[in-house]
Structures are given as C-alpha cells and as structure tokens.
C-alpha positions in Angstrom: 123.3 93.7 24.8 126.7 94.7 26.0 129.6 95.7 23.7 133.0 94.1 24.1 134.9 95.9 26.9 136.9 95.4 30.1 135.8 96.7 33.4 136.5 96.1 37.1 133.6 96.0 39.6 133.4 94.8 43.2 136.9 93.4 43.2 136.1 91.2 40.2 137.7 91.6 36.7 135.1 91.3 34.1 135.4 90.7 30.4 132.3 91.2 28.3 131.7 88.9 25.4 128.3 90.2 24.6 127.6 89.3 28.2 130.1 89.8 31.0 132.3 86.9 32.2 133.7 87.2 35.7 137.3 86.4 36.6 138.1 85.8 40.2 141.3 87.6 40.9 143.2 86.3 37.9 142.9 82.7 39.1 140.3 81.5 36.5 137.0 82.5 35.1 134.3 81.8 37.6 130.5 82.1 37.4 128.6 81.8 40.7 124.8 81.3 40.9 122.4 80.6 43.6 124.6 81.3 46.6 122.6 84.5 47.6 119.4 82.9 48.7 118.1 85.4 51.2 115.9 88.3 50.5 118.4 91.1 49.8 118.0 94.8 49.5 118.5 95.0 45.8 119.8 98.5 46.0 122.9 97.0 47.7 123.3 94.0 45.5 126.4 94.3 43.3 125.6 94.5 39.6 127.8 91.5 39.1 125.6 89.2 41.2 122.5 90.3 39.5 124.0 89.4 36.1 125.6 86.1 37.0 123.0 83.9 35.3 123.2 86.0 32.2 127.0 85.7 32.3 126.7 81.9 32.4 124.0 81.7 29.8 125.2 84.4 27.5 124.8 84.0 23.7 128.6 83.6 23.5 130.2 82.1 26.6 133.9 82.8 26.8 135.0 80.3 29.5 138.5 79.6 30.7 140.3 76.5 31.9 140.9 75.5 35.5 144.4 76.2 36.9 146.2 74.0 39.4 148.5 75.5 42.1 150.8 72.4 41.9 151.0 72.7 38.1 154.1 70.5 37.8 152.4 67.8 39.9 149.8 67.5 37.2 152.2 67.0 34.2 149.7 65.8 31.6 147.5 68.9 32.2 150.5 71.2 32.1 151.9 69.8 28.8 150.9 66.6 26.8 154.6 66.2 26.0 155.1 64.8 29.5 153.0 61.8 28.6 154.9 58.5 29.2 157.5 60.1 31.5 157.6 56.8 33.4 156.7 53.2 32.7 153.4 53.4 34.5 152.2 56.4 36.4 148.9 57.4 38.1 148.3 61.0 39.1 145.3 62.4 41.0 144.7 66.1 41.8 141.9 67.7 43.7 141.4 71.5 44.1 138.7 73.2 46.2 138.1 77.0 45.9 135.8 79.3 47.9 135.2 76.6 50.5 133.5 79.1 52.9 130.6 79.6 50.4 127.9 77.1 49.7 128.7 77.4 46.0 132.3 76.2 46.3 134.2 75.2 43.2 135.7 71.7 43.0 138.2 70.6 40.3 139.5 67.0 40.2 141.7 65.3 37.7 143.0 61.7 37.3 145.5 60.5 34.7 147.2 57.2 33.8 150.1 57.1 31.4 152.6 54.6 30.2 156.0 55.1 28.5 157.6 52.9 25.8 161.0 53.4 24.3 160.2 56.6 22.5 156.5 56.8 22.7 154.1 57.6 25.5 150.3 57.1 25.8 147.9 58.2 28.5 144.4 59.1 29.4 143.1 61.8 31.7 139.7 62.6 33.1 138.9 66.0 34.7 135.8 67.2 36.5 135.0 70.9 37.2 131.9 72.0 39.0 130.7 74.7 41.3 127.9 77.0 42.4 126.2 74.3 44.4 126.4 72.0 41.4 124.6 74.4 39.2 127.0 73.6 36.4 129.4 70.7 35.8 132.2 70.1 33.2 133.6 66.7 32.4 136.6 66.4 30.0 138.1 63.0 28.9 141.5 63.3 27.1 143.6 60.9 25.2 147.3 61.7 25.0 150.2 60.7 22.8 153.9 61.7 22.9 157.1 61.0 21.0 160.6 62.0 22.0 164.0 61.9 20.4 167.6 62.8 21.1 169.1 66.0 19.7 172.6 65.8 21.2 174.7 64.0 23.8 172.6 65.5 26.7 169.8 67.2 24.8 166.4 65.8 24.2 163.0 66.9 22.8 159.5 65.6 23.2 156.3 66.4 21.4 152.8 65.6 22.7 149.2 65.8 21.5 145.9 65.9 23.4 142.5 64.9 22.1 139.6 66.0 24.3 136.0 65.2 24.6 134.1 67.7 26.7 130.6 67.6 28.2 128.9 70.6 30.0 125.8 70.2 32.1 123.7 72.9 33.8 120.8 72.7 36.3 118.3 75.4 35.3 116.4 74.9 38.6 119.3 76.4 40.5 119.6 79.6 38.4 118.4 83.1 39.4 118.0 85.8 36.9 117.7 89.6 37.2 114.2 89.7 36.0 113.1 87.6 39.0 114.1 90.4 41.5 111.4 92.6 43.1 113.1 96.0 42.9 110.7 98.2 44.9 110.1 96.5 48.3 113.4 94.6 48.5 111.6 91.2 48.6 114.3 89.4 46.6 113.8 86.8 43.9 110.0 86.3 43.7 109.2 86.4 40.0 109.3 83.7 37.3 112.2 84.3 34.8 111.5 84.8 31.2 114.9 83.4 30.1 114.7 80.5 27.7 117.1 77.5 28.2 117.1 75.4 25.0 119.3 72.6 26.4 120.9 71.5 29.6 123.8 69.5 28.1 126.5 70.4 25.6 129.1 68.2 24.0 132.2 68.9 21.9 135.7 67.8 20.9 139.0 69.6 21.1 142.7 69.4 20.4 145.9 70.4 22.2 149.7 70.0 21.6 152.9 70.6 23.4 156.7 70.7 22.9 159.5 70.1 25.4 163.3 70.7 25.3 165.3 69.3 28.2 168.5 67.9 29.6 169.3 66.3 33.0 169.4 69.7 34.8 166.7 71.9 33.1 163.6 71.7 31.0 161.6 74.3 29.1 158.3 73.7 27.3 155.3 75.3 25.5 151.8 74.0 25.0 148.6 75.1 23.4 145.0 74.0 24.1 141.7 74.4 22.3 143.6 74.6 18.9 140.7 73.1 16.9 138.8 75.5 14.6 136.1 77.1 16.7 134.9 79.8 14.3 131.3 78.5 14.6 131.5 77.4 18.2 128.9 75.0 19.7 125.2 75.4 20.4 125.0 77.1 23.8 122.4 76.6 26.5 120.4 79.6 25.1 120.6 78.5 21.5 123.5 80.8 20.6 127.2 79.9 20.4 129.9 79.2 22.9 133.6 78.3 22.8 136.6 78.1 24.9 139.4 80.5 23.9 142.8 79.2 23.0 145.2 78.8 25.9 149.0 79.2 25.5 151.4 78.1 28.3 155.1 78.4 28.7 157.0 76.8 31.6 160.6 76.2 32.6 162.5 74.6 35.5 166.1 74.4 36.7 167.7 71.9 39.1 170.5 72.8 41.6 171.8 69.8 43.6 173.8 70.7 46.7 176.3 68.0 47.6 177.6 67.0 51.0 181.1 66.1 52.0 183.1 62.9 52.4 180.9 59.8 52.1 177.9 62.0 51.1 179.6 63.8 48.3 178.3 61.6 45.5 174.6 62.2 46.0 173.0 65.6 46.7 171.8 66.2 50.2 169.6 69.1 49.2 168.1 70.1 45.9 166.6 73.5 44.8 164.1 73.6 42.0 163.0 77.1 40.8 160.0 77.1 38.3 158.4 79.6 36.0 154.9 79.2 34.6 153.1 81.7 32.3 149.7 81.2 30.8 147.5 83.3 28.5 143.9 82.9 27.7 141.1 85.2 26.6 143.3 88.3 27.1 144.3 87.4 30.7 147.8 86.5 31.9 148.7 84.2 34.7 152.3 84.4 35.9 153.7 82.0 38.5 157.1 81.8 40.2 157.8 78.9 42.5 160.7 77.3 44.4 160.9 73.8 45.8 163.4 72.4 48.2 163.9 68.6 48.5 165.7 66.9 51.4 165.4 63.2 51.6 161.7 62.3 51.4 160.5 65.7 52.4 159.7 68.6 50.1 158.8 72.2 50.9 157.9 74.9 48.5 156.5 78.4 48.1 155.4 80.4 45.1 153.8 83.6 44.0 151.0 84.1 41.5 151.3 87.7 40.4 148.4 89.9 41.5 146.6 87.0 43.1 148.2 84.8 45.8 151.1 83.4 47.7 151.3 79.6 47.6 152.7 77.2 50.2 153.5 73.6 49.6 154.4 70.6 51.8 155.0 67.1 50.5 156.3 63.7 51.4 157.3 60.5 49.6 157.3 56.9 50.6 158.5 54.4 48.1 156.7 54.9 44.8 154.0 57.2 46.2 154.2 61.0 46.5 151.8 63.2 48.4 151.6 67.0 48.2 149.3 69.5 49.9 149.2 73.2 49.1 147.2 76.3 49.9 146.8 79.7 48.4 147.1 82.8 50.6 145.2 85.5 48.6 146.8 88.9 48.2 144.2 90.3 45.9 141.4 92.6 47.2 138.7 90.6 49.0 135.0 90.8 48.5 134.0 92.8 51.6 130.3 93.2 50.6 129.5 89.6 49.8 127.1 88.1 50.8 124.5 90.5 52.2 121.9 89.7 54.8 118.2 90.4 54.4 118.7 94.0 55.6 121.5 94.7 53.1 124.3 94.7 55.7 127.5 92.8 54.9 127.9 89.6 56.8 131.6 89.9 56.9 134.7 89.7 54.7 134.7 86.8 52.3 138.4 85.7 52.1 139.0 83.3 49.3 140.4 80.0 50.5 141.9 77.4 48.2 143.4 74.0 49.1 144.9 71.5 46.7 145.9 67.8 47.1 148.2 65.9 44.7 148.9 62.2 44.8 151.2 60.3 42.4 152.1 56.6 42.1 155.0 55.4 39.9 155.0 51.6 39.2 158.3 49.8 38.9 159.3 48.9 35.3 159.0 45.2 34.6 162.1 45.0 32.3 165.1 47.2 31.8 164.2 47.6 28.1 161.1 49.6 29.0 162.7 51.9 31.6 162.8 55.6 30.9 164.5 58.5 32.4 162.0 61.0 33.7 161.8 64.3 32.0 163.1 67.0 34.3 160.1 68.6 35.9 159.9 69.5 39.6 157.6 67.1 41.3 157.0 65.9 44.8 159.6 63.2 44.9 162.5 65.3 43.5 163.9 62.2 41.8 164.4 64.0 38.6 167.3 65.7 40.3 169.6 62.7 40.5 172.5 62.3 38.1 172.3 59.8 35.3 174.5 57.4 37.2 174.3 53.7 36.1 172.0 54.6 33.3 175.1 55.8 31.4 176.0 52.1 30.8 175.0 50.7 27.4 174.1 47.4 29.0 171.3 49.1 31.0 168.2 49.5 28.7 170.3 49.2 25.5 169.2 46.8 22.8 170.7 46.4 19.3 169.2 48.6 16.7 169.0 47.9 12.9 172.2 49.0 11.2 174.4 48.6 14.3 174.8 50.6 17.4 172.1 50.7 20.0 168.7 52.3 20.5 170.2 53.8 23.7 172.7 55.7 21.6 170.0 56.9 19.2 166.9 57.8 21.0 166.3 56.1 24.3 166.9 58.2 27.4 169.0 56.4 30.1 167.2 55.3 33.2 167.7 57.3 36.4 169.1 55.5 39.6 166.6 53.9 41.8 
C-alpha cells in the first residue's frame, strides 16, 4: 500500500491516495485501462500502465471532475448562479479526448433552464466515459437560482446544484498487474486475484455558486461536492471513494468597439477577455481566453497554463449558436505509449481534443418574463449590447406591492433583440 505523495512518471502527474491517481497534463484525472492489448515486453511497460486498474479500483478513489474548454458555453456547469439566464435555453456540449487511442474519453452534457422574474430553474445531465467504456459516469443535476439588485447597475445572483451520480464499471475489460507474465514477456495471461464487490455505485451531492455583475463585467465563484463526504461511498473494492471538493473562480470583461456615423450606436466589434481558475484535489487549472465577436461570427483563443493552447470558432443564426474548439497540447507527450509486442514504441502519442457546443435560446412569450442575460462570454456575444430599450419602465415592468415597479426593485431590464 502506497503512502500519500506526489510524483511524476512518464509525463503523467500522479497523486497517490493509498493508490495512485493519474492526471493527464493538468486537464483532468484520467484512468485508462485495456488499451494495451498486445503482448508487451513488461520490462519496458511504464509502471503507470501496470498500475492503472489498481488506480481505478483503489480503496479510496480520489477522482476529479471533467473540464470543458468552452467553459463559458456550458454556463450551468461553470456556475449554478447562471441558471435561468434566459426565458428558455437549451445547451449541449460534447468533448472528445485522446481520440487516436481505442480508449478515448467522451464527455457530453445537456441542460435546459428557464428564467422567471427573479428565479431560475434548470436540469442538467452529464455523461463521462472512457477506456473503451470500461467505466461510465452519469450525473443528473437539478439547479435553482435567485438574483437581486444591489445598485443602479449592480446585480448579484446565487445558485444551488443538487446532484445524483451513478458510476458503472465493466470488470471484464480490466487488466491487473498480477495478470502479467514477467519472465518471458508473454503479457497478460494469468487470472487476476482482485476482488470486485460491485459494478455500480450511486450517490448524491451538492454545489453552490455566487455571481456579481453589471452590463460590462461579471465575476463569480462556485463550489462543488460540498456535501459531507467524511465516510465516502462504498467503492468497487468494498472500501471508500469520494470526489474532492472543487472550487472555481471566473471573471469576464466586455469591450465594445463602435463604428462611425450611422454605425456609431451599436458596436461593430466586441472583445471579451476571460479568466477561469479551478482547484481540486491539490491541482490548479488556470485558463486565459479572448473572444472576438463581429456580426454573427466569433473567433477565440486561450491558454491553459502548462497544458494547451485552445482555438475557437463559432457562428450564430437567429436563436441558435454553434461553437467548435480544439486543444493544441503544449505539455510533454507520451513518446513511449503504446508499445508493440517487441517493446518498441509505435510512435508519439499526441493528445488531441475536440469540443462542440450548441445553444438554443427560445423567444420569451411575454415581456413580463423577459430577462437580461448575465454578462458571460458566449458564442452569440449578445451579452455585449447596451441595455437600450430595456431601460424603459414600460418594458417588462409591472406594479409591485407598495408602489413603484418590480423593474426598479429586482428585475433586470431586457436586452435589445
């Protein structure tokens, strides 16, 4: 049994929670099994590969959450306080990592949320699987938010996330170290002595977030896995597992660049710098990004410190927005993975990630339910428009008890359409 420590081996950063947990270049915790299916020379097999099943089935599994490159295009995953940003909104995200390998990782999310005057409700489903479907995670989340006005142009929003999570593992696709024939290099030929008590785990979880924003900037913090996990859940091996708490901070600014003459009223170009910092299980992830909107087109680039350069292209038609991004890895590649049957490397394994984001915003049925979107860079860039006609009391304002209007008290004015 290993003691808790940090080490780096074969280009992978490893954290040991009684058993090691691999981390792929700071992107997220990854555990790959079953993708080395030829008969290797075990003297050349990296120790990490031999330990992968033990990492997955350790008595205490310290997993980490998936991370999206287009984090602001998945607002409910970024911060539950974004729930109900629009009357009706549907968001879908799909992320594929290590697509060159048979054990690629696929992360997909879909959310639907609706905004009322001050409240927002939503639901999100996220699937995360990999290693040739050796393991699969499914998370169903219910979200709730409330926002209020702090000043003439200052607002705050608070959101909560309630999660139900299910983890499934296929033991028939696992390979353990005690299956390796170490003398003649014949590979995995023995029957494993590992005991798997269950192939399905279930649990509940809680998250929360807070936003502070105006029409030209937003800043927020969020926390996930806040429920008491002192005892953890029963793991696949009969021990305990839990997901460490994740803390996230994010901020965005908006710089409209106006034209001249007839075009001076509306910005012809908008710049949106973003900052995203996340911490979980002792690991930091730091992202800087810049998006440029011109008409329906959007281009962007970002940098994930110590990991990758990201490139984004998007387009909007009507109420639908589409974005496609890729990660250009700057971290050290795995030059010795995988090996052929003679122990010689088959070539450099260059991590490749591609991500797709699609968003639909449905038109509000009545002006009383319209809401101004919280400033957060997205594919459409519509958060960058000035308040315009929404400044009028007659638009979305209804009398409130005691005089005045709900618009003056709490309701955010609608943005131009």
